[in-house]
C-alpha positions in Angstrom: 26.6 -25.6 -5.1 26.3 -22.5 -3.2 24.4 -19.7 -5.1 26.2 -16.6 -6.1 24.8 -13.1 -5.2 26.2 -10.0 -6.7 28.4 -7.8 -4.4 26.4 -5.1 -2.7 25.7 -2.1 -4.7 28.1 1.0 -4.4 25.6 3.7 -4.3 26.9 6.5 -2.1 25.3 6.6 1.5 23.3 9.4 2.6 25.7 11.9 4.4 24.0 14.8 6.3 25.2 18.1 5.0 24.7 21.8 6.0 21.7 22.0 3.6 19.8 19.4 5.6 20.6 21.2 8.8 21.8 18.0 10.4 24.7 16.7 12.0 25.5 13.0 12.9 27.6 14.0 16.0 25.4 13.6 19.1 25.1 16.0 22.0 25.8 13.3 24.5 29.2 11.7 24.4 31.0 8.6 26.0 34.4 8.0 26.8 37.1 10.2 25.2 34.5 12.4 23.8 33.2 9.6 21.4 29.5 10.2 20.5 27.1 7.8 22.0 25.8 6.6 18.6 29.3 6.5 16.7 29.3 2.7 17.0 25.9 2.3 15.4 26.9 5.0 12.7 30.0 3.1 11.8 28.0 -0.3 11.6 25.5 1.3 9.3 28.3 2.9 7.1 30.1 -0.5 6.9 26.8 -2.2 6.4 27.2 -4.5 9.4 24.3 -3.3 11.3 21.8 -6.1 11.9 18.5 -4.9 10.6 15.2 -6.6 11.9 12.0 -5.9 9.9 8.7 -6.4 11.7 6.1 -7.4 9.2 7.0 -9.1 5.9 4.1 -8.0 3.9 4.1 -5.8 0.6 6.2 -3.2 2.4 8.3 -5.2 4.7 9.6 -7.9 2.3 10.7 -5.7 -0.6 12.6 -3.6 2.0 14.2 -6.6 3.6 15.3 -7.7 0.1 17.0 -4.4 -0.6 19.0 -4.4 2.7 19.9 -7.9 2.4 21.2 -7.2 -1.3 23.2 -4.2 0.0 25.0 -6.5 2.4 23.2 -6.0 5.6 22.3 -9.1 7.8 18.6 -9.0 7.9 16.1 -10.7 10.2 12.5 -10.8 9.0 9.9 -11.1 11.7 6.5 -12.3 10.6 3.6 -13.5 12.8 2.1 -15.8 9.9 3.7 -19.1 10.1 2.6 -20.0 6.6 4.4 -17.0 5.3 7.6 -17.9 7.3 7.4 -21.3 5.8 7.3 -20.1 2.3 10.1 -17.8 2.8 12.3 -20.3 4.3 11.8 -22.4 1.1 12.7 -19.5 -0.9 9.3 -18.7 -2.2 7.8 -15.4 -2.4 4.1 -14.4 -1.8 4.5 -10.8 -2.8 4.1 -9.9 -6.5 7.0 -7.4 -6.6 9.5 -9.7 -5.1 10.5 -12.7 -7.6 11.3 -16.0 -5.9 14.5 -15.9 -8.0 15.6 -12.9 -6.3 14.5 -14.1 -2.8 15.8 -17.6 -2.8 19.7 -16.9 -2.9 19.4 -14.3 0.0 17.5 -17.0 2.0 20.0 -19.9 1.0 23.2 -17.5 2.1 21.4 -16.5 5.3 21.6 -12.8 4.4 17.8 -12.7 5.0 16.6 -15.0 7.8 12.7 -15.1 8.2 11.4 -16.1 11.7 8.3 -15.9 13.7 10.2 -15.4 16.9 10.3 -11.8 18.3 13.4 -12.6 20.6 15.5 -12.2 17.6 15.0 -8.4 18.2 17.5 -8.7 21.0 20.5 -8.9 18.5 19.2 -6.1 16.2 20.9 -2.8 15.8 18.0 -1.4 13.7 14.3 -2.3 13.9 11.9 -1.2 11.2 8.2 -1.5 11.7 6.1 -2.4 8.7 2.9 -3.8 10.1 -0.7 -3.0 9.1 -2.7 0.2 10.4 -6.3 -0.6 9.6 -9.5 1.3 10.6 -12.0 0.0 13.2 -15.5 -0.3 12.2 -16.2 3.0 13.7 -13.4 4.4 11.4 -11.1 5.1 14.1 -7.4 4.3 13.7 -6.6 0.7 14.9 -3.0 0.9 16.2 -3.1 -2.4 17.9 -0.3 -3.8 15.4 1.9 -1.0 16.1 1.4 -1.3 19.8 2.3 -4.9 19.9 5.2 -4.4 17.9 6.5 -1.7 20.2 5.8 -4.0 23.1 7.9 -6.7 21.7 10.7 -4.0 20.8 10.7 -2.8 24.5 10.8 -6.3 25.8 13.9 -7.3 23.7 15.5 -3.8 23.4 19.2 -3.3 23.3 21.0 0.0 23.9 21.8 2.3 21.0 19.0 0.9 18.9 17.5 2.7 16.0 13.8 2.1 15.6 11.9 3.3 12.5 8.3 3.1 11.8 7.2 2.8 8.3 3.4 2.0 8.7 1.0 4.7 7.8 -0.5 6.5 10.8 -1.7 9.9 12.1 0.6 12.8 12.8 1.9 12.4 16.4 2.0 8.7 16.6 5.8 8.5 17.3 6.0 11.1 19.8 2.7 10.7 21.5 2.5 6.9 21.6 5.7 5.1 20.7 8.1 7.6 22.5 6.5 7.6 25.9 6.3 3.8 25.8 10.0 3.4 25.0 10.9 5.9 27.7 8.9 4.2 30.4 12.0 2.5 31.9 14.0 5.7 32.0 15.7 5.4 28.6 16.2 8.6 26.7 15.8 9.2 23.1 18.9 10.3 21.3 21.1 8.8 24.0 19.8 5.2 24.7 17.9 4.8 21.4 16.8 6.5 18.3 13.3 6.8 16.8 12.2 8.0 13.5 9.4 7.7 11.0 9.8 7.0 7.3 6.5 6.5 5.4 6.3 3.5 3.0 5.4 4.7 -0.4 5.0 1.3 -2.1 2.9 1.0 -5.3 2.3 -2.7 -5.8 2.6 -3.9 -9.4 4.3 -0.6 -10.6 7.1 -1.7 -13.0 8.8 1.6 -12.9 8.9 2.6 -9.4 9.9 0.3 -6.6 11.5 0.4 -3.1 14.9 1.4 -4.2 14.0 4.3 -6.6 11.1 6.0 -4.7 12.4 9.0 -2.6 12.4 8.4 1.0 11.1 10.9 3.6 12.8 10.9 7.0 11.6 12.5 10.2 13.2 11.8 13.5 12.3 12.7 17.1 15.8 14.4 17.4 18.2 15.6 14.8 20.5 12.6 15.7 17.4 10.3 15.0 16.9 11.8 11.7 20.5 11.8 10.8 21.1 8.0 11.7 17.7 7.1 9.9 18.9 9.0 6.7 22.3 7.4 6.8 20.6 4.0 7.2 18.3 4.4 4.3 20.8 6.2 2.0 22.6 2.9 2.0 19.8 1.3 0.0 17.5 4.0 -1.4 18.6 6.3 -4.2 17.3 9.5 -2.8 16.6 10.4 0.9 14.6 13.5 2.0 15.1 14.5 5.6 12.4 16.6 7.2 12.2 18.5 10.6 10.2 16.0 12.6 8.3 12.8 12.7 5.0 14.8 12.6 5.9 16.4 9.3 6.9 13.0 7.8 3.6 11.4 9.2 1.6 14.3 7.7 3.4 14.1 4.2 2.2 10.6 3.8 -1.3 11.6 4.6 -1.1 14.6 2.4 0.1 12.4 -0.6 -3.0 10.0 -0.3 -5.5 12.6 0.7 -4.7 14.5 -2.5 -5.5 11.5 -4.5 -8.6 10.5 -2.5 -10.1 14.1 -2.8 -9.3 14.5 -6.6 -10.7 11.0 -7.4 -13.9 12.0 -5.4 -14.3 15.1 -7.4 -14.0 13.2 -10.7 -16.5 10.4 -9.4 -19.0 13.1 -8.6 -18.4 14.7 -12.1 -19.2 11.1 -13.4 -22.4 11.1 -11.4 -23.4 14.4 -12.7 -22.6 13.4 -16.3 -24.6 10.4 -15.9 -27.7 12.5 -15.1 -27.0 14.7 -18.0 -26.3 12.0 -20.5 -22.7 13.2 -21.2 -19.8 11.0 -21.5 -17.6 11.8 -18.7 -14.4 10.0 -20.2 -14.7 12.3 -23.4 -15.0 15.4 -20.9 -11.8 14.2 -19.3 -10.0 13.6 -22.4 -10.9 17.1 -23.6 -9.9 18.8 -20.3 -6.6 16.9 -20.4 -5.5 18.8 -23.4 -4.9 21.9 -21.3 -1.1 22.1 -20.8 -1.2 23.7 -17.5 -3.5 23.9 -14.4 -5.2 20.4 -14.9 -4.2 17.1 -13.9 -6.5 14.2 -15.1 -8.0 11.8 -12.6 -10.3 9.1 -13.6 -13.6 7.8 -12.1 -14.1 4.2 -11.0 -16.3 1.7 -8.9 -14.8 2.9 -5.7 -11.6 3.2 -3.9 -9.6 0.2 -2.8 -6.2 -1.0 -1.4 -4.3 -0.4 1.7 -3.9 3.3 1.6 -6.6 5.5 -0.3 -9.8 4.4 1.6 -8.0 4.4 5.0 -5.3 7.1 5.2 -7.4 10.3 4.6 -9.6 9.0 7.5 -6.7 9.0 9.9 -6.1 12.5 9.1 -9.8 13.6 9.6 -9.8 11.6 12.9 -6.7 13.5 14.1 -8.1 16.8 13.1 -11.2 16.2 15.3 -8.9 15.7 18.2 -7.7 19.2 17.5 -11.3 20.4 17.2 -11.2 20.9 13.5 -13.8 19.2 11.1 -12.0 18.0 7.9 -15.2 18.6 5.9 -13.5 18.1 2.4 -11.9 14.9 3.5 -15.1 13.4 5.0 -17.2 14.5 1.8 -14.6 12.8 -0.5 -14.8 9.7 1.5 -18.7 9.6 1.2 -18.6 10.2 -2.5 -16.1 7.5 -3.2 -18.0 5.0 -0.8 -21.0 5.6 -2.9 -19.6 4.5 -6.2 -20.4 0.7 -5.7 -24.0 1.5 -5.3 -23.8 3.7 -8.4 -22.3 0.8 -10.2 -25.2 -1.4 -9.1 -27.7 1.1 -10.2 -26.1 1.4 -13.6 -26.3 -2.5 -13.9 -30.0 -2.8 -13.0 -30.7 0.0 -15.5 -28.8 -1.8 -18.2 -30.8 -5.0 -17.4 -34.1 -3.4 -17.3 -33.4 -2.2 -20.9 -33.3 -5.8 -21.9 -36.2 -6.8 -19.9 -34.3 -8.6 -17.2 -33.7 -8.0 -13.5 -30.9 -8.7 -11.2 -32.5 -11.6 -9.5 -31.9 -14.9 -11.2 -29.7 -13.2 -13.8 -26.2 -14.8 -14.7 -23.8 -11.9 -14.0 -20.0 -12.2 -14.2 -17.6 -9.7 -12.6 -14.3 -9.1 -14.2 -11.4 -8.2 -11.9 -11.8 -8.4 -8.1 -8.3 -7.0 -7.1 -8.4 -3.4 -6.0 -6.1 -2.2 -8.8 -4.8 -3.3 -12.3 -2.5 -6.3 -12.7 -2.1 -7.2 -9.0 -3.7 -10.0 -6.8 -4.5 -7.8 -3.7 -8.3 -7.6 -2.9 -7.9 -5.3 0.2 -10.8 -3.1 0.4 -11.6 -3.7 -3.3 -14.9 -2.2 -4.5 -15.5 -5.3 -6.4 -16.1 -7.1 -3.1 -19.0 -4.7 -2.1 -20.5 -4.8 -5.7 -20.4 -8.7 -5.5 -21.9 -8.7 -2.0 -24.8 -6.5 -3.2 -25.4 -8.6 -6.3 -25.6 -11.9 -4.1 -28.1 -10.1 -1.7 -30.2 -9.2 -4.8 -30.3 -12.7 -6.0 -27.8 -12.7 -8.9 -26.3 -15.8 -10.2 -22.8 -14.4 -9.7 -19.4 -15.6 -10.9 -16.1 -13.7 -11.4 -12.8 -14.0 -13.4 -9.6 -12.7 -12.2 -6.3 -14.0 -13.5 -4.7 -12.8 -10.2 -7.1 -14.2 -7.7 -8.0 -17.8 -8.1 -10.6 -17.9 -5.4 -12.2 -15.8 -2.7 -15.0 -15.8 0.0 -18.0 -13.7 -0.5 -21.2 -13.7 1.6 -20.1 -16.9 3.2 -19.5 -18.5 -0.3 -16.3 -19.8 -1.6 -16.0 -18.6 -5.3 -13.5 -19.8 -7.8 -12.4 -17.8 -10.8 -14.0 -18.6 -14.0 -12.4 -19.3 -17.4 -13.5 -16.6 -19.9 -14.5 -18.9 -22.7 -16.9 -17.9 -25.6 -19.5 -20.3 -24.0 -19.2 -18.8 -20.5 -19.5 -15.1 -21.8 -22.7 -16.0 -23.9 -24.4 -17.3 -20.8 -24.1 -14.4 -18.9 -26.9 -11.7 -19.0 -24.3 -9.0 -18.2 -20.4 -8.8 -17.7 -19.1 -6.0 -15.3 -15.7 -4.7 -15.7 -14.4 -3.6 -12.3 -10.7 -4.1 -12.5 -9.0 -3.4 -15.9 -6.3 -6.3 -16.0 -4.2 -6.1 -19.0 -4.6 -9.8 -19.3 -8.2 -9.6 -20.3 -9.0 -9.8 -24.1 -11.6 -6.9 -24.1 -12.5 -7.2 -27.7 -13.2 -11.0 -27.3 -15.2 -10.4 -24.2 -17.3 -7.8 -25.7 -17.8 -9.7 -28.9 -19.3 -12.8 -27.0 -21.0 -11.0 -24.1 -24.7 -9.9 -24.5 -24.0 -6.6 -22.6 -20.8 -5.1 -20.8 -20.9 -2.5 -18.1 -17.4 -1.0 -18.2 -16.5 1.0 -15.0 -12.9 1.6 -16.1 -13.3 2.6 -19.7 -11.2 -0.4 -20.5 -13.2 -0.9 -23.9 -12.5 2.6 -25.1 -10.3 1.5 -28.0 -12.7 -1.1 -29.5 -14.3 -0.7 -32.8 -17.6 1.3 -32.9 -19.7 -1.7 -33.7 -18.6 -3.5 -30.5 -18.7 -0.4 -28.5 -22.6 -0.4 -29.0 -22.7 -3.4 -26.5 -20.8 -1.3 -23.9 -22.3 0.8 -21.1 -19.6 3.0 -19.4 -19.6 4.6 -16.0 
């Protein structure tokens, strides 16, 4: 029996208005005065534009789902054959995309996953959602974007809308992508349309997802912005157009740099409080009672994930190109990168008080994902802490309900079960990621001592808190 999918939602599409300073009508016109992109505009409005999404990770797959649910025919292009195989079987590997939501779209071919880039030739819209990591020198690695643009240029059709969502430095669209697409004489705003719309995905967030997070849109030309806004307005509740791709690119970096700098400030406060014997968590609670002029951020074992450890360095790199040293951003990165070493020092002191040392001590790390209630370990501070513990000779184990196994220092480790017997065998238990699935009262009751880097044990009874050392 063919599966049933609800009719596409009837949320009103984005329509540029005078307050946006945008018009959909193009400057260049075809026969009988018809604008060159009127056909594409009509396809988008009728939700018949064929949408190709390059990269089906934590950004691309949820976006593909939203377009497919809205009625657009979607091609998902993914270079990992294992992922393509899973998707074709209706199985999701992204936590925020349930297989029950994915499978009917695959079955009805509203979403077609493939590893073949030649499918780009039939697309009216191409959205780039590929990784943008840093090199070891902390310079931007745009190789994934470059390869994506090469494939787009190879199979490009006229009147195509191309949107970059991958986080990058201001100027990427007009300095890197635009010249590449114009090499064959094609003109932006006439033969193709180019825009930037930064991803704002927060994995594991139950309140905000792809559909209800406002979408920033910045195009190379006003027509590019208008078309991209019209496209996203079909599937996103709120669209916010800006004057250029550079503004959109910078807005994304401002969002994450704001968080990085404020986390660095409170991490440094934690280091100062540690020297003074003051409970930094109590200090933050007290400061947060002020109803204005203060926003609480919290210390931790270091930054992790796909954005915070990386995005601010994109901005500082670009600033240096313009002969400007972004001192605050660089210092914030240094402070945040220092936190794993601080955690290790705290653990050593804790063991010393028990007349033990790290070498030969059974130590369990609780939580290796970069944030609570997800299974993503990218840039997780837990991995650096674990590497240092192994190098110091600890008998290391870990527990994480979302990460069944991982590699660390050439070793394949499997997640342990947090039984009372396991906890009693450990000289120390270190909480790195505060998953809600952990029973902190049971952990603290059975462990000899707990080093808590997230203040996860804050609500435990006083007698149990005596076994806890906080950051």
